[in-house]
C-alpha positions in Angstrom: 0.0 0.0 0.0 2.9 2.4 0.9 4.6 1.7 -2.5 1.3 2.3 -4.3 0.8 5.7 -2.5 4.4 6.7 -3.3 3.9 5.7 -7.0 0.7 7.8 -7.2 2.5 10.8 -5.6 5.4 10.5 -8.0 3.0 10.2 -11.0 1.1 13.3 -9.7 4.3 15.3 -9.4 5.4 14.3 -12.9 2.0 15.2 -14.4 2.0 18.5 -12.5 5.6 19.3 -13.6 4.9 18.6 -17.2 1.6 20.5 -17.2 3.4 23.5 -15.8 5.8 23.7 -18.8 4.9 26.0 -21.7 7.0 25.6 -24.9 6.8 28.5 -27.3 8.1 28.3 -30.9 9.2 31.1 -33.2 6.0 31.0 -35.3 3.5 31.3 -32.5 2.3 33.2 -29.5 1.1 31.6 -26.3 -1.9 33.0 -24.4 -2.0 32.1 -20.7 -5.6 32.0 -19.4 -6.6 31.9 -15.8 -10.2 30.8 -15.2 -10.9 31.7 -18.8 -9.5 35.2 -18.7 -6.2 36.0 -20.5 -3.6 36.7 -17.9 -0.5 37.2 -20.1 1.0 36.7 -23.5 4.2 34.9 -24.2 5.8 36.2 -27.5 9.4 35.0 -27.0 10.3 31.6 -28.1 11.6 29.2 -25.4 10.3 27.5 -22.3 8.2 29.2 -19.7 5.9 28.0 -16.8 2.3 28.3 -15.8 0.3 27.3 -12.8 -0.9 23.7 -13.4 -4.7 23.0 -13.4 -5.4 26.7 -12.9 -3.9 28.3 -16.0 -4.6 27.1 -19.5 -2.7 27.8 -22.8 -4.0 28.9 -26.2 -1.8 29.0 -29.3 -2.0 31.9 -31.8 -0.1 31.7 -35.1 2.7 34.3 -35.5 3.7 33.6 -39.1 2.3 35.2 -42.3 -1.0 33.5 -43.3 -2.6 33.2 -46.7 -6.3 33.8 -47.3 -7.7 33.1 -50.8 -10.9 35.1 -51.3 -13.8 33.7 -53.4 -14.2 35.1 -56.9 -16.7 38.0 -57.0 -18.2 40.2 -59.6 -17.6 44.0 -59.4 -18.9 46.9 -61.5 -16.7 49.6 -62.9 -17.4 53.3 -63.2 -18.5 52.9 -66.8 -21.0 50.2 -65.7 -19.0 47.2 -66.9 -19.0 43.9 -65.0 -15.7 42.3 -64.2 -14.7 39.1 -62.2 -12.1 39.6 -59.5 -10.2 36.8 -57.9 -7.8 38.0 -55.1 -5.9 36.8 -52.2 -4.4 38.4 -49.1 -1.4 37.9 -46.9 -2.0 38.7 -43.3 -0.5 38.3 -39.8 -1.4 38.7 -36.2 0.4 41.6 -34.6 -1.5 41.9 -31.3 -2.5 38.4 -30.0 -4.4 39.8 -27.0 -6.6 42.1 -29.1 -7.0 39.3 -31.7 -8.2 36.9 -29.0 -10.6 39.4 -27.5 -12.2 40.7 -30.7 -12.2 37.5 -32.8 -12.3 34.8 -30.2 -8.9 33.6 -31.1 -10.3 32.2 -34.4 -8.5 32.5 -37.8 -11.8 31.8 -39.4 -13.4 34.8 -37.8 -10.3 36.9 -38.9 -10.7 35.6 -42.5 -14.3 36.6 -42.5 -13.5 40.1 -41.5 -10.7 40.3 -44.1 -13.1 39.0 -46.8 -15.7 41.7 -45.9 -13.1 44.5 -45.8 -11.3 43.6 -49.0 -14.6 43.0 -50.9 -16.0 46.4 -49.9 -12.7 48.1 -50.7 -12.6 46.2 -54.1 -16.1 47.4 -55.0 -15.2 51.0 -54.0 -11.9 51.2 -55.8 -13.1 49.5 -59.0 -16.4 51.4 -58.9 -14.4 54.6 -59.1 -12.4 53.5 -62.2 -13.3 52.8 -65.8 -12.8 49.4 -67.2 -9.7 50.5 -69.2 -8.2 52.0 -66.0 -8.8 48.8 -64.1 -7.1 46.6 -66.8 -4.1 49.0 -66.8 -3.8 48.9 -63.0 -4.2 45.1 -62.4 -0.5 44.4 -62.5 0.2 45.9 -59.1 -1.3 49.4 -58.7 -4.8 48.0 -58.0 -3.6 46.0 -55.0 -1.8 49.1 -53.6 -5.0 51.2 -54.0 -7.1 48.6 -52.2 -4.5 48.5 -49.4 -4.8 52.3 -49.1 -8.5 52.1 -49.1 -8.6 49.5 -46.2 -6.0 51.7 -44.4 -5.8 50.7 -40.7 -9.2 49.1 -40.2 -7.7 45.7 -39.4 -5.6 47.0 -36.5 -8.7 47.1 -34.3 -8.7 43.3 -34.5 -5.0 42.9 -33.8 -4.1 41.9 -37.3 -2.3 43.5 -40.3 -2.7 43.0 -44.0 0.7 42.5 -45.5 -0.4 42.4 -49.1 -3.5 42.2 -51.3 -2.9 40.8 -54.8 -5.2 40.1 -57.7 -4.8 36.6 -59.3 -7.3 37.2 -62.0 -9.3 40.3 -63.1 -11.3 39.4 -66.2 -14.6 39.9 -68.0 -17.5 37.5 -67.5 -17.4 34.8 -70.1 -20.8 35.6 -71.6 -19.8 39.1 -72.8 -16.0 38.8 -73.0 -15.9 38.5 -76.8 -18.1 41.5 -77.5 -16.2 43.7 -75.0 -12.8 42.7 -76.6 -14.1 43.5 -80.1 -15.4 46.9 -78.8 -12.1 47.6 -77.1 -10.2 46.7 -80.3 -12.4 49.0 -82.3 -11.8 51.9 -79.9 -8.1 51.4 -80.0 -8.2 51.4 -83.8 -10.1 54.7 -83.8 -7.6 56.2 -81.4 -4.7 54.9 -83.6 -6.4 56.5 -86.7 -6.8 59.8 -84.9 -3.2 59.8 -83.7 -2.0 59.0 -87.3 -4.1 61.8 -88.8 -2.8 64.3 -86.2 0.8 63.1 -86.9 0.3 63.5 -90.7 -1.1 67.0 -90.2 1.8 68.0 -88.0 4.2 66.4 -90.5 2.7 68.4 -93.4 2.9 71.7 -91.4 6.6 71.0 -90.7 7.3 70.2 -94.3 5.5 73.4 -95.5 7.4 75.5 -93.0 10.7 73.9 -94.0 10.0 74.4 -97.8 9.2 78.1 -97.0 12.4 78.5 -95.1 14.4 76.8 -97.9 12.7 79.1 -100.5 13.5 82.2 -98.5 17.1 81.0 -98.0 17.5 80.4 -101.8 16.1 83.8 -102.7 18.4 85.5 -100.2 21.3 83.5 -101.6 20.5 84.4 -105.2 20.1 88.1 -104.3 23.4 88.0 -102.5 25.0 86.3 -105.5 23.6 88.9 -107.9 24.8 91.7 -105.7 28.2 90.1 -105.5 28.4 89.7 -109.4 27.3 93.3 -109.9 29.9 94.5 -107.5 32.5 92.4 -109.3 31.5 93.8 -112.7 31.6 97.3 -111.4 35.0 96.7 -109.9 36.1 95.2 -113.2 35.0 98.2 -115.2 36.6 100.5 -112.7 39.9 98.6 -113.1 39.6 98.7 -116.9 39.0 102.4 -116.8 42.1 103.0 -114.7 44.1 100.6 -116.9 43.2 102.5 -120.1 43.0 106.0 -118.9 45.6 107.4 -121.3 45.1 107.8 -125.1 47.8 105.3 -126.1 46.4 102.6 -123.8 42.9 103.3 -125.0 44.0 102.9 -128.7 45.8 99.7 -127.8 42.7 98.4 -126.0 40.6 99.2 -129.1 43.1 97.5 -131.3 43.1 94.3 -129.2 39.3 94.3 -129.2 39.3 94.6 -133.0 41.6 91.6 -133.3 39.4 89.6 -131.1 36.4 90.6 -133.2 38.2 89.7 -136.4 39.3 86.3 -135.0 35.7 85.5 -133.9 34.5 86.3 -137.5 36.9 84.0 -139.2 35.1 80.7 -138.6 34.2 77.8 -140.8 34.7 78.2 -144.5 34.3 82.0 -144.4 38.0 83.2 -144.3 37.4 86.6 -146.0 37.6 89.7 -143.8 36.3 93.0 -145.1 37.6 96.0 -143.3 36.8 99.7 -143.7 39.6 102.2 -144.2 39.2 103.7 -140.7 39.4 100.3 -139.1 42.4 100.0 -136.6 43.5 96.8 -138.3 43.2 98.3 -141.8 45.3 101.3 -140.6 48.1 98.9 -139.5 48.2 97.3 -143.0 48.0 100.7 -144.6 50.8 102.0 -142.5 48.7 104.8 -140.9 
């Protein structure tokens, strides 16, 4: 009987000792409850202790969690329906507040996240046209949704790390018609841009042609003025060179020879001179 009592006591002490040990890992928080009320939060990893049979332990995840939202339809500013499929990365930043407001339930947290993101998604996409939504779906849309949600999740002790859109598409029943309309609109825009480009190109060409014409006219006028100045200078030089009577007579003689040479062309080798011609006077010895 004595050995049995000792064995029971040892077993009780072992159970009591093990039940007083609390092991906390890096990816979790430990909530210590006393009579159902949270007494303290253990956030550091390692071994700690609690009062056995009086205090209980709850575990709260500390790592980043993934919540995949159900696909939902949203309406854009220009009354176009689109299908949004998004997911959120979130984490618990205040385990005490999380336990009090959401009963320490990740399901309750995901329900709150779902409602908040869906409302924000409707608000953001409802303020944008379909073309703007399509342009922003590669990152800007998620950032805008995050800004719209702002700090509303902090009251639950949780934080949204990121909101991303996996798929943002048109409903299958009107996808083809919408794509064809979008293609037609883009073609009209392209034609308008091309017409504007052609118009600007023609204006530039006309302006260039006008400038070239003006430059050519100015160049020709300058050339004519230069030629006239050259001829005037030439005549002035000749006047100075043949200012005396002897030089003038010699110049007239040379010009007469040039004229005679020019007239003796082809088969016509006969030159008829008057008596007062400078060349005739040479032959006549005058």
